[in-house]
C-alpha positions in Angstrom: 6.8 0.3 9.0 8.6 -0.7 6.1 8.7 1.2 2.9 5.1 -0.6 1.5 3.9 0.1 4.9 4.5 3.9 4.7 2.5 3.7 1.0 -0.3 2.3 2.9 0.0 4.5 4.9 0.1 7.7 2.7 -2.9 6.1 1.0 -4.9 6.1 4.2 -5.4 2.4 5.0 -5.6 1.6 8.2 -7.5 4.8 9.1 -10.5 3.0 9.9 -9.3 0.3 12.0 -11.3 0.2 15.3 -10.1 1.6 18.3 -8.8 -2.1 20.4 -11.3 -2.9 23.1 -9.5 -2.9 26.4 -10.6 -6.0 28.5 -11.3 -4.8 32.0 -10.7 -6.8 34.6 -13.9 -9.5 35.3 -15.3 -11.5 38.4 -13.3 -15.2 37.7 -16.8 -16.4 37.0 -17.7 -14.4 34.1 -16.6 -15.5 30.5 -15.1 -12.7 28.6 -16.5 -12.6 24.9 -14.1 -11.6 22.1 -15.4 -8.9 19.6 -16.6 -9.8 16.7 -13.7 -9.1 13.9 -14.7 -6.1 12.0 -13.9 -6.5 7.9 -11.2 -4.2 6.0 -13.1 -1.5 4.5 -12.0 -1.2 1.0 -9.5 2.2 0.3 -10.3 4.0 -2.7 -6.4 4.3 -3.7 -7.7 5.3 -7.1 -9.7 8.4 -6.3 -6.7 8.9 -3.6 -4.1 8.8 -6.6 -5.9 11.2 -9.0 -7.1 13.8 -6.6 -3.2 13.9 -5.5 -2.6 14.0 -9.3 -4.8 16.5 -9.5 -2.8 18.6 -7.5 0.6 18.1 -8.1 3.1 20.1 -9.7 4.3 18.0 -12.5 1.9 15.9 -14.9 3.2 11.7 -13.4 1.9 9.1 -14.8 1.3 6.8 -11.7 -0.8 4.0 -13.6 2.3 2.5 -15.4 5.3 3.8 -13.7 6.1 3.1 -9.8 8.7 6.5 -9.8 5.9 8.2 -10.6 4.1 6.6 -8.0 6.1 7.2 -5.7 6.9 10.6 -6.8 2.7 11.3 -6.0 3.0 9.9 -2.9 5.8 12.1 -2.0 8.1 9.7 -1.2 12.0 9.1 -2.7 11.5 7.2 -6.2 15.4 6.8 -6.2 16.9 3.3 -7.7 18.3 2.6 -3.9 15.2 3.1 -2.7 13.1 1.6 -5.3 15.7 -1.4 -5.2 14.6 -1.6 -0.9 11.1 -2.2 -1.6 11.8 -4.4 -4.3 13.4 -6.8 -1.9 11.2 -6.0 0.7 8.4 -7.4 -1.4 10.6 -10.3 -2.7 11.8 -9.5 -5.8 12.9 -12.2 -8.3 16.8 -11.8 -7.9 17.6 -12.1 -11.8 14.9 -8.3 -12.0 17.2 -6.4 -9.8 19.7 -5.7 -11.9 17.6 -4.5 -14.4 16.0 -1.8 -13.7 13.5 -1.3 -16.1 12.2 -4.6 -15.8 12.2 -4.3 -11.9 10.4 -1.3 -12.4 7.6 -3.2 -14.0 7.4 -5.5 -11.7 7.7 -3.0 -8.6 5.0 -1.1 -9.7 2.3 -4.7 -10.4 3.2 -5.5 -7.1 3.0 -3.0 -5.7 -0.8 -2.4 -7.1 -1.2 -6.2 -6.7 -0.5 -5.7 -3.2 -3.1 -2.8 -2.2 -5.4 -4.6 -4.0 -4.8 -7.4 -1.3 -4.9 -5.4 1.3 -8.6 -3.7 0.3 -7.3 -1.2 -2.3 -9.6 -0.7 -5.4 -7.4 -1.1 -7.9 -9.2 -2.0 -11.4 -8.1 -4.8 -13.4 -6.9 -3.2 -16.4 -4.1 -2.0 -13.7 -3.7 -5.1 -12.2 -2.6 -7.2 -15.1 
């Protein structure tokens, strides 16, 4: 699992996946119908982050800082780790050498990806 996958896991993405149905051996004259695909349910990202922030020992500005977001999730927030996450999310090469620009891009991209995967990220955090 990549770093972004770990972020998603820590926020509860995939916790409500339906159990996989094992296909039983059926006689040749019976047709097997695949189960109906279940829509992705929304993950309350903001609620989970606010709850974590309320119980955290230090004040963290996860709404605008990738470093604070990672800290809040109990993850490594070092520059090396952030560069790995940026590379995983295909950060433009020209931003990789400027940590401030990379951090802004990374924070926005992480939130956008969470929203794209069913997270309830408000529009003001995606802009």
